Every structure is written in structure tokens, then in C-alpha cells.
C-alpha positions as CSV (number, residue, x, y, z in Angstrom):
1,M,12.1,19.0,24.6
2,R,11.7,15.7,23.8
3,P,13.9,13.9,21.2
4,Q,12.4,14.7,17.8
5,V,12.2,11.8,15.4
6,L,11.4,12.8,11.7
7,I,10.2,10.0,9.3
8,I,10.0,11.0,5.6
9,G,7.5,9.0,3.9
10,C,4.6,7.0,5.0
11,G,4.7,3.8,3.0
12,F,5.1,0.3,4.5
13,G,8.4,1.3,6.1
14,G,7.5,4.6,7.5
15,L,4.1,3.8,8.8
16,E,5.7,0.6,10.6
17,A,8.5,2.8,12.2
18,A,6.0,5.3,13.4
19,R,3.8,2.6,15.1
20,A,6.6,1.1,16.5
21,L,7.6,4.2,18.3
22,A,4.1,4.6,20.1
23,G,4.6,5.0,23.9
24,T,8.3,5.7,23.5
25,D,9.2,9.1,25.0
26,V,9.8,11.0,21.7
27,D,8.0,13.3,19.5
28,V,7.3,11.7,15.9
29,T,7.0,13.8,12.7
30,V,5.7,11.9,9.8
31,V,6.0,13.9,6.4
32,D,4.7,12.6,3.2
33,K,4.0,14.1,-0.2
34,T,0.6,12.6,-0.3
35,N,-2.2,12.5,2.4
36,H,-2.8,8.6,2.3
37,H,-0.9,5.4,3.0
38,L,-1.2,3.1,0.0
39,F,-1.4,-0.6,-0.2
40,Q,0.6,-0.9,-3.2
41,P,0.6,-4.8,-3.7
42,L,-3.3,-4.2,-4.9
43,L,-2.7,-1.0,-7.0
44,Y,-2.9,-2.9,-10.1
45,Q,-6.6,-3.6,-9.0
46,V,-7.3,0.0,-9.1
47,A,-5.6,0.2,-12.6
48,T,-7.7,-2.5,-13.9
49,A,-11.0,-1.3,-12.5
50,G,-11.5,-4.0,-10.1
51,L,-11.1,-2.0,-6.9
52,S,-11.7,1.9,-6.1
53,A,-9.1,3.9,-4.6
54,P,-10.4,4.2,-1.0
55,S,-10.2,0.4,-1.0
56,I,-6.6,0.3,-0.8
57,A,-5.7,3.6,0.4
58,A,-6.0,5.1,3.9
59,P,-5.7,8.7,5.3
60,I,-2.3,9.1,7.3
61,R,-3.9,11.5,9.7
62,H,-6.6,8.7,10.3
63,L,-4.3,6.1,10.9
64,F,-2.3,8.0,13.6
65,R,-5.5,9.9,15.2
66,R,-4.9,7.7,18.4
67,Q,-1.1,7.8,18.7
68,R,-0.5,11.3,20.4
69,N,3.2,11.4,20.0
70,V,2.8,11.6,16.2
71,T,2.4,14.7,14.2
72,T,1.5,14.3,10.5
73,L,2.6,17.0,7.8
74,L,1.8,17.2,4.0
75,G,4.9,18.1,2.3
76,E,7.8,17.1,0.0
77,V,11.4,17.1,1.3
78,V,13.8,18.4,-1.4
79,T,17.1,18.9,0.6
80,L,18.9,17.7,3.9
81,D,21.4,19.4,6.2
82,A,23.0,16.3,7.8
83,A,25.3,18.4,10.0
84,G,22.5,21.0,11.2
85,R,20.0,18.1,11.4
86,T,17.1,20.0,9.4
87,V,15.3,19.0,6.1
88,T,13.9,21.6,3.7
89,L,10.5,21.2,2.2
90,K,9.4,22.2,-1.2
91,D,7.4,25.3,0.0
92,G,10.7,26.2,1.6
93,A,9.6,25.3,5.3
94,Q,12.4,23.9,7.6
95,L,12.0,20.7,9.9
96,R,14.4,19.8,12.7
97,W,15.3,16.3,13.8
98,D,17.4,14.4,16.3
99,H,16.9,11.1,14.6
100,L,16.0,10.8,11.1
101,I,14.4,7.8,9.2
102,V,14.2,8.0,5.5
103,A,11.6,5.9,3.8
104,A,11.0,7.8,0.5
105,G,10.6,4.6,-1.6
106,A,11.0,4.3,-5.3
107,T,9.8,5.4,-8.6
108,H,9.8,4.2,-12.5
109,S,13.2,3.5,-14.1
110,Y,13.2,3.7,-17.9
111,F,17.0,2.8,-18.0
112,G,17.7,6.3,-19.3
113,R,15.0,6.6,-21.8
114,D,12.8,8.9,-19.7
115,D,11.2,10.1,-22.9
116,W,9.2,6.8,-22.7
117,A,7.4,7.8,-19.8
118,A,4.9,9.8,-21.9
119,F,3.9,6.8,-23.9
120,A,4.2,3.8,-21.3
121,P,3.1,5.2,-17.9
122,G,4.5,3.0,-14.8
123,L,2.3,2.0,-11.7
124,K,3.7,3.5,-8.4
125,T,0.8,5.8,-7.3
126,L,-2.9,6.4,-7.5
127,Q,-2.4,8.8,-10.2
128,D,-0.4,6.3,-12.2
129,A,-3.3,3.7,-11.6
130,F,-5.8,6.3,-12.8
131,E,-3.9,7.0,-16.0
132,I,-3.6,3.3,-17.0
133,R,-7.3,2.7,-16.2
134,R,-8.1,5.7,-18.4
135,R,-6.0,4.5,-21.4
136,V,-7.1,0.9,-21.2
137,L,-11.2,1.7,-20.9
138,L,-10.8,4.6,-23.6
139,A,-8.8,2.2,-26.0
140,Y,-12.1,0.1,-26.4
141,E,-14.2,3.3,-26.7
142,E,-11.8,4.5,-29.5
143,A,-11.9,1.0,-31.2
144,E,-15.7,1.1,-31.1
145,R,-15.7,4.4,-33.3
146,E,-12.8,3.1,-35.6
147,D,-13.5,2.1,-39.2
148,D,-9.7,1.5,-40.2
149,P,-9.1,-2.2,-39.4
150,A,-5.4,-1.6,-38.8
151,R,-6.0,1.4,-36.3
152,R,-8.6,-0.7,-34.6
153,A,-6.2,-3.7,-34.2
154,A,-3.7,-1.2,-32.7
155,L,-6.3,0.1,-30.1
156,L,-7.1,-3.5,-29.1
157,Q,-3.4,-4.6,-28.5
158,F,-2.4,-4.0,-25.1
159,V,1.4,-4.4,-24.3
160,V,2.7,-4.9,-20.7
161,V,6.8,-4.4,-20.6
162,G,8.2,-6.4,-17.6
163,G,7.7,-9.7,-16.4
164,G,7.7,-9.3,-12.5
165,P,4.7,-9.5,-10.1
166,T,3.2,-6.4,-11.4
167,G,3.6,-6.8,-15.0
168,V,2.2,-10.5,-14.7
169,E,-0.6,-9.3,-12.3
170,L,-1.5,-6.5,-15.1
171,A,-1.3,-8.8,-18.3
172,G,-3.5,-11.5,-16.7
173,T,-6.0,-8.8,-15.7
174,F,-5.9,-7.0,-19.0
175,A,-6.9,-10.6,-20.7
176,E,-9.8,-11.1,-18.1
177,I,-11.3,-7.6,-18.9
178,A,-11.3,-8.4,-22.7
179,R,-12.8,-12.1,-22.3
180,H,-15.0,-12.0,-19.4
181,T,-15.7,-8.5,-18.4
182,L,-16.5,-6.3,-21.4
183,P,-18.2,-8.9,-24.0
184,G,-21.8,-8.0,-24.9
185,E,-21.5,-4.2,-23.9
186,F,-20.0,-3.0,-27.4
187,R,-21.8,-3.2,-30.8
188,R,-19.3,-2.6,-33.4
189,I,-16.2,-4.7,-31.8
190,D,-15.7,-7.9,-29.9
191,P,-13.5,-7.1,-26.8
192,R,-12.5,-10.9,-26.9
193,D,-10.4,-9.9,-30.2
194,A,-8.2,-7.8,-27.8
195,R,-4.5,-9.0,-28.0
196,V,-2.7,-8.8,-24.8
197,L,1.2,-9.1,-24.7
198,L,3.5,-9.4,-21.9
199,V,7.3,-8.6,-23.0
200,E,10.2,-9.7,-20.9
201,G,13.8,-9.1,-21.7
202,S,14.9,-12.3,-19.6
203,P,14.4,-16.0,-20.4
204,R,11.5,-16.2,-17.8
205,V,8.7,-14.3,-15.8
206,L,9.0,-13.8,-12.1
207,Q,12.8,-13.9,-12.0
208,A,12.8,-13.9,-8.0
209,M,10.8,-17.2,-8.0
210,P,11.8,-20.7,-8.6
211,E,12.1,-21.8,-12.4
212,S,9.3,-24.3,-11.9
213,L,7.0,-21.6,-10.7
214,S,8.1,-19.1,-13.5
215,E,7.3,-21.8,-15.8
216,R,3.7,-22.6,-14.3
217,A,3.0,-18.8,-14.4
218,R,3.8,-18.6,-17.9
219,E,1.5,-21.4,-18.5
220,Q,-1.2,-19.7,-16.6
221,L,-1.0,-16.6,-18.5
222,T,-0.9,-18.6,-21.8
223,A,-4.4,-20.0,-20.7
224,L,-5.9,-16.8,-20.0
225,G,-4.8,-15.6,-23.5
226,V,-1.8,-13.6,-22.7
227,E,0.8,-13.8,-25.5
228,V,4.2,-14.0,-23.3
229,R,7.4,-12.7,-25.3
230,L,10.5,-13.7,-23.5
231,G,14.2,-12.7,-24.3
232,A,12.6,-9.4,-25.9
233,R,14.3,-6.3,-25.2
234,V,12.5,-2.9,-25.8
235,T,14.4,-0.7,-28.2
236,G,12.0,2.2,-28.6
237,I,8.4,3.3,-27.6
238,D,6.5,6.0,-29.2
239,A,2.8,7.1,-29.6
240,E,2.2,4.4,-32.1
241,G,3.6,1.3,-30.3
242,L,7.0,0.0,-29.6
243,D,9.9,-1.9,-31.0
244,I,11.4,-5.2,-29.6
245,T,14.5,-7.2,-30.3
246,T,14.6,-10.9,-29.9
247,S,16.9,-13.5,-31.3
248,A,14.7,-13.4,-34.5
249,G,15.4,-9.9,-35.1
250,T,13.5,-6.6,-34.6
251,E,9.8,-6.3,-34.4
252,R,7.3,-3.5,-34.6
253,L,4.2,-3.9,-32.1
254,H,1.6,-1.4,-33.1
255,S,-0.3,-0.5,-29.6
256,R,-1.9,2.5,-28.4
257,C,-1.8,1.2,-25.0
258,V,1.5,0.2,-23.3
259,V,2.1,0.0,-19.7
260,W,5.8,-0.1,-18.3
261,A,6.5,-2.7,-15.4
262,A,10.4,-3.1,-16.1
263,G,12.2,-1.0,-13.9
264,V,12.4,0.4,-10.4
265,A,14.7,3.4,-9.4
266,A,14.9,4.8,-6.0
267,S,13.4,8.0,-5.0
268,P,15.4,11.2,-5.9
269,L,15.8,11.9,-2.2
270,G,18.5,9.4,-2.3
271,R,20.7,11.8,-4.3
272,A,19.9,14.6,-2.1
273,L,21.0,12.2,1.0
274,A,24.3,11.5,-0.8
275,D,25.1,15.1,-1.2
276,A,24.5,15.8,2.1
277,T,26.4,12.9,3.9
278,G,28.5,11.5,1.1
279,C,27.0,8.1,1.3
280,T,27.3,5.8,-1.8
281,L,24.4,5.2,-4.0
282,D,24.1,1.8,-6.1
283,R,23.2,1.5,-9.7
284,A,19.6,2.0,-9.0
285,G,20.2,5.0,-6.8
286,R,19.5,3.4,-3.4
287,V,21.7,4.2,-0.5
288,T,24.1,1.9,0.8
289,V,23.6,1.5,4.3
290,E,25.4,0.0,7.6
291,A,24.3,-3.3,9.1
292,D,22.0,-1.2,11.5
293,L,20.3,0.6,8.4
294,G,22.5,3.7,9.3
295,V,24.1,5.9,7.2
296,K,28.1,5.8,7.3
297,G,29.3,8.6,9.6
298,F,25.8,9.6,10.5
299,P,24.4,7.1,12.6
300,T,21.4,9.3,13.6
301,I,20.1,8.8,10.0
302,Q,18.4,5.5,8.9
303,V,17.3,4.6,5.4
304,I,14.8,1.8,5.0
305,G,12.7,0.6,2.4
306,D,13.1,0.5,-1.5
307,L,15.4,3.6,-1.0
308,A,17.9,1.3,1.1
309,A,20.6,-1.1,-0.5
310,A,20.3,-3.1,2.8
311,Q,21.6,-6.4,3.6
312,S,20.4,-8.9,6.2
313,H,22.9,-10.1,8.8
314,A,21.6,-13.5,10.2
315,P,24.2,-15.0,12.6
316,G,26.1,-17.8,11.0
317,H,25.3,-16.9,7.6
318,P,26.8,-14.3,5.1
319,P,25.2,-11.2,4.5
320,R,22.6,-11.2,1.6
321,P,20.6,-8.3,-0.1
322,V,17.4,-7.5,1.1
323,P,14.5,-7.8,-1.6
324,G,12.4,-4.7,-2.5
325,V,9.0,-6.0,-1.0
326,S,6.6,-4.9,1.5
327,P,7.8,-7.5,4.4
328,G,11.0,-6.2,4.1
329,A,10.2,-2.3,4.3
330,K,7.9,-3.3,7.3
331,Q,10.6,-5.2,9.2
332,M,13.3,-2.4,8.3
333,G,10.7,0.1,9.8
334,R,10.3,-1.9,13.2
335,H,14.0,-2.5,13.5
336,A,15.0,1.5,13.0
337,A,12.5,2.5,15.6
338,A,13.9,-0.3,17.9
339,N,17.5,1.0,17.3
340,I,16.5,4.6,18.3
341,R,14.9,3.2,21.5
342,R,18.5,1.6,22.0
343,R,20.4,4.9,21.5
344,L,18.0,6.6,23.7
345,A,18.8,4.1,26.2
346,G,22.5,4.5,25.8
347,Q,22.8,1.0,23.9
348,A,24.5,0.2,20.7
349,S,22.2,-0.4,17.7
350,L,21.9,-3.9,16.3
351,P,22.4,-5.2,12.8
352,F,19.2,-5.6,10.9
353,R,18.1,-9.5,10.0
354,Y,15.6,-10.0,7.3
355,R,13.2,-12.8,7.7
356,D,11.9,-14.2,4.5
357,Y,8.3,-15.3,4.3
358,G,8.5,-16.0,0.7
359,N,7.0,-14.6,-2.6
360,L,3.5,-14.7,-4.2
361,A,2.0,-13.5,-7.3
362,T,-1.5,-13.8,-8.9
363,I,-1.8,-14.4,-12.6
364,G,-5.6,-14.2,-12.9
365,R,-8.7,-15.6,-11.8
366,N,-8.1,-18.9,-10.1
367,S,-4.4,-18.7,-11.1
368,A,-1.4,-17.7,-8.8
369,V,1.9,-18.8,-7.8
370,V,3.3,-19.0,-4.1
371,D,6.8,-19.8,-2.9
372,L,6.9,-19.9,1.0
373,G,9.9,-20.6,3.3
374,T,8.7,-22.8,6.2
375,P,10.7,-24.6,9.0
376,A,10.6,-27.8,7.3
377,G,11.6,-26.2,4.1
378,A,10.2,-24.5,0.8
379,L,6.4,-24.9,0.2
380,R,5.6,-24.1,-3.4
381,F,2.1,-24.3,-5.1
382,S,0.3,-22.9,-7.8
383,G,-3.3,-22.7,-9.4
384,Y,-6.5,-22.4,-7.3
385,P,-5.2,-23.1,-4.0
386,A,-2.4,-20.6,-4.5
387,W,-5.0,-18.0,-5.5
388,L,-7.0,-18.5,-2.5
389,F,-3.8,-18.0,-0.4
390,W,-2.9,-14.9,-2.2
391,L,-6.4,-13.5,-2.0
392,F,-6.7,-14.0,2.0
393,A,-3.0,-12.9,2.6
394,H,-3.7,-9.7,1.0
395,V,-7.1,-9.0,2.7
396,Y,-5.5,-10.0,6.0
397,F,-2.5,-7.3,5.6
398,L,-4.9,-4.5,4.3
399,I,-5.1,-1.5,6.8
400,G,-8.3,-1.0,8.3
401,F,-11.2,-3.5,8.8
402,R,-13.4,-1.5,6.3
403,N,-11.1,-1.6,3.7
404,R,-10.8,-5.5,4.4
405,F,-14.5,-5.8,4.1
406,V,-15.2,-3.9,1.1
407,V,-12.4,-5.8,-0.7
408,L,-13.6,-9.1,0.1
409,I,-17.2,-8.3,-0.9
410,D,-16.0,-6.6,-4.3
411,W,-13.8,-9.5,-4.8
412,A,-16.6,-11.8,-4.2
413,W,-18.9,-10.0,-6.7
414,A,-16.3,-9.9,-9.3
415,Y,-15.6,-13.6,-9.1
416,W,-19.5,-14.6,-9.4
417,T,-20.5,-11.9,-12.0
418,H,-17.0,-11.1,-13.8
419,D,-17.9,-7.4,-13.3
420,R,-15.4,-4.6,-12.6
421,H,-17.6,-1.7,-10.9
422,A,-14.7,0.9,-11.1
423,R,-14.7,1.7,-14.6
424,V,-14.9,5.4,-14.4
425,V,-12.6,7.8,-16.0
426,S,-12.6,11.6,-15.3
427,E,-10.8,12.5,-18.6
428,A,-12.6,11.5,-21.9
429,S,-9.9,12.7,-24.3
430,P,-9.2,9.8,-27.1
431,V,-6.0,8.0,-26.4
432,R,-5.0,8.9,-30.0
433,D,-4.2,12.3,-28.7
434,G,-1.5,11.2,-26.5
435,P,-1.1,11.3,-22.8
436,A,-3.2,13.3,-20.8
């Protein structure tokens, strides 16, 4: 039999690893608990009714239809046997491997308060996006029927917790929906009366970016109508709203629609891998990997993407952490595949080196910030040029020509009309009844 390569997860890292093994004399099995690859950077567009789900997702089987050495399986890995080189799926089935790449990704972190999840959904999957979209749209529907001014105000107050890229993008889009998409569609309320708040515990938004761009992002959010609360720590969330603590004291925010974008934790599979190999995990549950992305003592197991606490090893420079962004996951996927080929050829694996191409985030219509590393130095800009750069970069990296074409047409239509065509909810229960 040819060497068996098992890849757990078909996100950015897993997809790149499998593609990089095309033409290699191995049999590749890709296991994922969903049947689609998701372009997560645009997931917030589904949550805010700007794009439909098929525009940013592609069936995994379709992606590998021409790669004959790849088998795709729908399943969830729950346990690993490192010594026996097998994994067990949730349905009890077992899969054998000679080389294992674990790319199981990440989930939400509520910092020990998992009870908040029922009242403040995060955004990692299509189901999360559908739930956020449902809550936002139904909040307006409820407000249209609400006679009590206080309850109506709570329904029209939208709170995003977390000032990273996802939080900034969600808050900016919520403001655009209220001020440009929905006006004129209701008779008893004015959607422009909606209040959008972005709550961030640190002194500035977009912590990974230079301070000048963080300030520019805050200014652009404010111009869109978002109220940015910095240095505000969330101390409680329930069905009626949330409590925040600032230097001025504790404040109660009444809201029926709270979205969580403040924390990320590694997939639970990291704990299963630690139990099987004795590897160490960091505070976020990520696996501490060796320089070549392998697990200590188990060189045939590599961990990539958001599940890996990896470092970049550039010649002449000290190791530095690899950020949890899609370019990092893609590069790790290709590197893991290259190391498998080297081992099959009897060669030593190589340390991973991350190439940082910069960061970018959109705030809203004509508003974005871009921080790029170039051979000549840092290139930073914001506003309309940054927004155009962000738009075409995301269209370019989408999977498949159809998705690129559809997204470009949808965005062009939305730009000229302010319309959001994907405003469909399948569950019409009122938001006051709690989570679906």
C-alpha cells in the first residue's frame, strides 16, 4: 500500500496541504465535520445579509474531484491513538494513517463563561452566521410590533463585543444596515434610530495593527454611526443585555442582540492530541509544535493553522509567533506537505518560516485599513483606497471562479443600491424568547 496521509479539517491549512500533495505517491484522506470549505474572512457578510452562503463556501468533494489521490470523508474525529496511528470518528469508525496533519481550527472562547454563549453567539461557522442574521433581522421585526419605548430601544440596540477584525467589520455593517438598507421599509419605527455599540476591553481596536491605523479605524467607525467603547470589560451577559465595567464604573447595556467577537480558543481536538502524545498546550488550547510543525516525539504528526502554537524560524532572526490568520494557515499547510515529501525521500524536515504579507480590515462602505509589509518597508493606508484593495484581495482569494463572479456582482449591486439581498430567515420565533 502507498503511504496513507490523513488530514483532519479542510479549512485554509488542510485544503492547501491536500492540494500540495497532488502528484505525490501517497493516498490522502481529508476528514471534515462539514461537507464544505468556508472562506471565513467573508463569513460576516453572510451574518449581515450581504452574501448568501454558497458565495463563500464550496463543497469539499467538488474541490478535489480532479485530484485522484484524495478521498473525502464526512466525519468528526474525537480520539487519536498516536502509537497505533489511528483516529476514531464520532460514529465509531477508525482510520489508519502513516502521516497525520491536524488542521481542526478554532472555536469561540468566552474566557470561562460558556453560559454567555446562549445570549451572545460567536461567528465561526455558517450556522453561527445564520443565527446572527436571524437575531438582527428579527430584532427589527420585534421593534416594529413593540409599543413599550424601553423594550423597543433594547431591541434596536446592537452590541458587538470585541474590537478585532471580525468585531469591527460586524459593527460597521450593522450601522450600514440601520442607516442605508432598512430605512423606508418599516412604518412604526425608523431603523436609523438603531444604536450600534462596539465594546473592547483594550485601549484601542485592531490591536494587531499599528496605533495610527487603529485610531483611523475608530474614526471611521464613529463616522458610520458606531459608538466605540474602549477599556470596557464585560462582566455579565444575559437575555436582557450585558454589564460592562470601565474606569467610570459599571454600566448596564440593555440589548436583545449581542454578538461575541472577543475570544478564540483552539479546537477540542487539541486536548485529545495532548492526551495521546503528551504534547503541551498553551492558554488558548493550541498545540505547542516543534520548529518543523511536528509534535514532540511524534514527527509523523504535524499540527497547522489555528490549532498550532507555531513560531516562524527565519534565518538570522529570533523565532516569532505565527499569527492566526489565513495566510499563516495556508503557508503551514504547504510546509507540512513539503515535509512529508522530504521524509518519504529520506530527507530531514525543515523548520517553518512565515512570510508576513500584512493585515487588512474593512470598516464599512468606502472605509478600510491596510498594513502591508513590502521590500521597501511598511505600506499603510486607509479610507477608500484601502477599501478597494480589501475588496479585490478578498475576491481574488475566494475559491472558484463562480464565487468570485457572484460576490463581485453582489457587491457592485449593493454599492449602488445599498440593498442586501440575503435577508432570509428560516426561524421566525421572536428574539424575546431567547436563543433558537
